[in-house]
C-alpha positions as CSV (number, residue, x, y, z in Angstrom):
1,X,12.2,-15.8,-5.1
2,X,12.2,-18.2,-2.2
3,X,10.3,-17.0,0.9
4,X,12.8,-16.3,3.6
5,X,11.0,-13.9,6.0
6,X,8.0,-14.0,8.2
7,X,7.0,-11.3,10.6
8,X,7.5,-13.7,13.5
9,X,11.1,-14.6,12.6
10,X,13.4,-12.0,10.9
11,X,16.9,-13.0,10.0
12,X,19.2,-11.1,12.4
13,X,21.6,-9.9,9.7
14,X,18.9,-8.5,7.5
15,X,17.2,-6.8,10.5
16,X,20.5,-5.2,11.4
17,X,20.9,-3.9,7.9
18,X,17.3,-2.7,7.9
19,X,18.1,-0.5,10.9
20,X,21.0,1.0,9.0
21,X,18.7,1.7,6.0
22,X,21.7,1.7,3.7
23,X,20.1,-0.1,0.7
24,X,17.5,1.0,-1.9
25,X,17.5,4.8,-1.5
26,X,18.2,7.4,-4.1
27,X,21.7,9.0,-3.6
28,X,22.8,12.6,-4.2
29,X,20.9,15.8,-4.7
30,X,19.3,14.8,-8.1
31,X,16.2,12.7,-8.4
32,X,16.6,9.1,-9.5
33,X,14.8,7.8,-12.6
34,X,12.7,4.7,-11.8
35,X,10.3,2.6,-13.7
36,X,7.4,3.4,-11.3
37,X,6.6,5.1,-8.1
38,X,4.1,3.2,-5.9
39,X,2.5,4.2,-2.6
40,X,1.0,1.3,-0.7
41,X,-1.6,2.4,1.9
42,X,-2.8,-0.2,4.4
43,X,-5.9,0.4,6.7
44,X,-5.1,0.3,10.4
45,X,-8.3,1.9,11.7
46,X,-10.1,0.8,14.8
47,X,-12.0,-2.0,13.0
48,X,-8.8,-3.6,12.0
49,X,-8.3,-5.9,14.9
50,X,-4.9,-7.4,15.7
51,X,-5.6,-10.6,13.7
52,X,-6.8,-8.5,10.8
53,X,-3.7,-6.4,10.9
54,X,-1.5,-9.5,10.9
55,X,-3.3,-11.0,7.9
56,X,-2.7,-7.8,5.9
57,X,1.0,-7.4,6.9
58,X,1.7,-11.1,6.3
59,X,0.0,-10.8,2.8
60,X,2.2,-7.8,1.9
61,X,5.4,-9.6,3.1
62,X,4.6,-12.7,1.1
63,X,3.8,-10.7,-2.0
64,X,7.1,-8.9,-1.9
65,X,8.9,-12.3,-1.8
66,X,7.0,-13.6,-4.8
67,X,8.8,-14.5,-8.0
68,X,5.8,-13.1,-9.9
69,X,6.2,-9.7,-8.5
70,X,10.0,-9.8,-9.0
71,X,9.4,-10.7,-12.6
72,X,7.0,-7.7,-13.0
73,X,9.6,-5.3,-11.5
74,X,12.3,-6.6,-13.9
75,X,10.0,-5.7,-16.8
76,X,9.7,-2.1,-15.8
77,X,11.8,0.5,-17.8
78,X,14.1,1.0,-16.1
79,X,13.7,-2.2,-14.0
80,X,13.2,-0.5,-10.6
81,X,10.2,0.1,-8.4
82,X,10.2,3.0,-5.8
83,X,7.9,2.1,-2.9
84,X,6.5,4.1,0.0
85,X,4.5,2.1,2.6
86,X,1.9,4.0,4.6
87,X,-0.5,3.0,7.3
88,X,-3.7,5.0,7.5
89,X,-6.8,5.5,9.6
90,X,-7.7,8.9,11.0
91,X,-4.3,10.1,9.6
92,X,-1.5,8.6,7.5
93,X,1.8,7.4,9.0
94,X,4.8,6.2,7.1
95,X,5.9,2.7,8.0
96,X,8.7,2.3,5.4
97,X,10.2,5.4,3.7
98,X,10.7,5.5,-0.1
99,X,12.8,2.5,-1.1
100,X,14.0,1.3,-4.5
101,X,13.4,-2.3,-5.4
102,X,15.3,-3.7,-8.3
103,X,17.5,-6.8,-7.8
104,X,16.9,-9.6,-5.4
105,X,19.2,-8.1,-2.7
106,X,17.1,-4.9,-2.5
107,X,13.9,-6.9,-2.3
108,X,15.3,-9.1,0.5
109,X,16.5,-6.0,2.4
110,X,13.1,-4.4,2.0
111,X,11.4,-7.5,3.3
112,X,13.7,-7.6,6.4
113,X,12.8,-4.0,7.2
114,X,9.1,-4.5,6.6
115,X,9.0,-7.6,8.9
116,X,10.8,-5.7,11.6
117,X,8.8,-2.4,11.4
118,X,5.4,-4.1,11.1
119,X,6.0,-6.5,13.9
120,X,4.6,-4.1,16.5
121,X,1.5,-2.3,15.2
122,X,1.9,1.4,14.9
123,X,-1.4,3.4,15.5
124,X,-2.9,5.7,12.9
125,X,-6.2,6.6,14.6
126,X,-9.7,5.1,14.8
127,X,-11.4,6.4,11.6
128,X,-11.1,5.7,7.9
129,X,-10.2,9.1,6.4
130,X,-9.4,8.3,2.8
131,X,-9.5,12.0,2.0
132,X,-6.7,12.7,4.5
133,X,-4.7,9.9,3.1
134,X,-5.0,11.2,-0.5
135,X,-4.1,14.7,0.6
136,X,-0.9,13.4,2.3
137,X,0.0,11.2,-0.7
138,X,-0.2,14.2,-3.1
139,X,2.9,15.6,-1.4
140,X,4.9,12.4,-1.5
141,X,5.4,11.8,-5.2
142,X,8.4,13.1,-7.1
143,X,10.4,14.1,-4.1
144,X,13.3,11.7,-4.7
145,X,12.3,10.0,-7.9
146,X,11.2,10.6,-11.5
147,X,8.9,8.2,-13.3
148,X,6.2,8.1,-16.0
149,X,4.0,5.9,-13.8
150,X,2.8,7.0,-10.3
151,X,0.3,4.8,-8.5
152,X,-1.5,5.1,-5.1
153,X,-2.7,1.7,-3.9
154,X,-5.4,2.0,-1.3
155,X,-6.6,-1.0,0.7
156,X,-9.3,-0.6,3.4
157,X,-12.3,-2.1,5.1
158,X,-14.7,1.0,5.1
159,X,-15.9,4.1,3.3
160,X,-14.7,7.6,4.1
161,X,-15.6,8.4,7.8
162,X,-18.0,11.3,8.5
163,X,-19.8,11.0,5.2
164,X,-21.5,12.9,3.8
165,X,-19.6,15.8,5.4
166,X,-16.3,14.4,4.2
167,X,-17.5,13.3,0.8
168,X,-16.7,16.6,-0.9
169,X,-13.2,16.5,0.4
170,X,-12.7,13.0,-0.8
171,X,-13.9,13.9,-4.3
172,X,-11.6,17.0,-4.4
173,X,-8.5,15.1,-3.2
174,X,-9.2,12.3,-5.7
175,X,-9.5,14.8,-8.6
176,X,-6.3,16.6,-7.5
177,X,-4.3,13.4,-7.5
178,X,-5.6,12.4,-11.0
179,X,-4.7,15.9,-12.2
180,X,-1.2,15.3,-10.9
181,X,-1.0,12.2,-13.2
182,X,-1.5,9.7,-10.4
183,X,-3.5,6.5,-10.8
184,X,-5.4,5.4,-7.7
185,X,-6.2,1.7,-7.4
186,X,-8.3,0.0,-4.7
187,X,-8.3,-3.1,-2.7
188,X,-11.6,-3.0,-0.7
189,X,-11.7,-5.7,2.0
190,X,-15.2,-7.1,2.0
191,X,-16.4,-8.3,5.4
192,X,-18.8,-11.1,4.9
193,X,-21.0,-13.0,7.4
194,X,-20.5,-14.5,9.9
195,X,-17.7,-11.9,10.3
196,X,-18.9,-8.4,11.3
197,X,-17.5,-4.9,11.3
198,X,-18.4,-1.6,12.9
199,X,-19.4,0.8,11.4
200,X,-21.0,-1.3,8.7
201,X,-19.7,-1.1,5.2
202,X,-21.5,1.0,2.6
203,X,-24.9,-0.5,1.6
204,X,-24.0,-0.6,-2.1
205,X,-21.0,-2.8,-1.3
206,X,-17.5,-1.6,-0.5
207,X,-16.2,-2.7,-3.9
208,X,-18.8,-0.5,-5.6
209,X,-18.0,2.4,-3.2
210,X,-14.3,2.2,-4.1
211,X,-15.2,2.1,-7.9
212,X,-17.4,5.2,-7.5
213,X,-15.5,7.3,-5.0
214,X,-11.9,6.1,-4.6
215,X,-10.2,4.8,-7.7
216,X,-9.4,6.9,-10.7
217,X,-6.8,7.9,-13.3
218,X,-5.3,6.0,-16.3
219,X,-5.9,2.3,-16.1
220,X,-7.4,2.4,-12.5
221,X,-8.9,-0.8,-11.2
222,X,-10.3,-2.5,-8.1
223,X,-9.5,-6.0,-6.8
224,X,-11.6,-6.8,-3.8
225,X,-10.5,-9.2,-1.0
226,X,-13.1,-11.6,0.2
227,X,-12.7,-10.9,3.9
228,X,-9.3,-10.4,5.6
229,X,-8.6,-14.1,5.0
230,X,-8.5,-13.5,1.3
231,X,-6.1,-10.6,1.5
232,X,-3.0,-12.6,0.8
233,X,-4.2,-13.7,-2.6
234,X,-5.8,-10.3,-3.5
235,X,-2.7,-8.2,-2.7
236,X,-0.4,-10.4,-4.7
237,X,-2.7,-10.3,-7.7
238,X,-3.1,-6.5,-7.4
239,X,0.6,-5.8,-7.0
240,X,1.5,-7.9,-10.0
241,X,-1.3,-6.3,-12.1
242,X,-0.3,-2.7,-11.3
243,X,3.4,-3.2,-11.7
244,X,3.2,-5.2,-14.9
């Protein structure tokens, strides 16, 4: 796919269609069969400054306009991907409701909506409560769609806030999601010198923390981003890998 959208310039006709929200949703009372259900969860906690937020959102938008991702979607059975995009911090907040991506038209319409909705940053609180995110996501699968594969894709720049108090809750929510048949993949954003972050990332390394405490389920994996600058490449690789 040729890149048509940036978050700084959205084609007016697509943006108008995005507001109507007429494409890409399951119709009728029955649930639609799709090749995969995917919840994308992006960190917007206090440590995610405006420039860091922009790098994440630009990375997602470019990834969804990639021919590599389009090819992976076409190889699903059936060739359709249901996506829910969530921002999270102290609490989760839906940015883009469940949408079905199949042909190029649905991908372009999704990109138009994403560019418009992410242009002004919605707030989701100051902390990184991965446990609250997981609890919310447990209630979001299988509402409109049926699929054999269900994936929660968590990206973030910190461990679960209020540890060790919240650690038990994180473990419980992770286990409940896995018992539900959901795979949890992780994209930890490693903040490296001279860049800084407050609070500091876990001493063992955020990628190790994600492997030990966040990801789980069949085929779960971690792809770290080397700083927010590396997010663009990391999220494309991760999306292609989890959809393929």
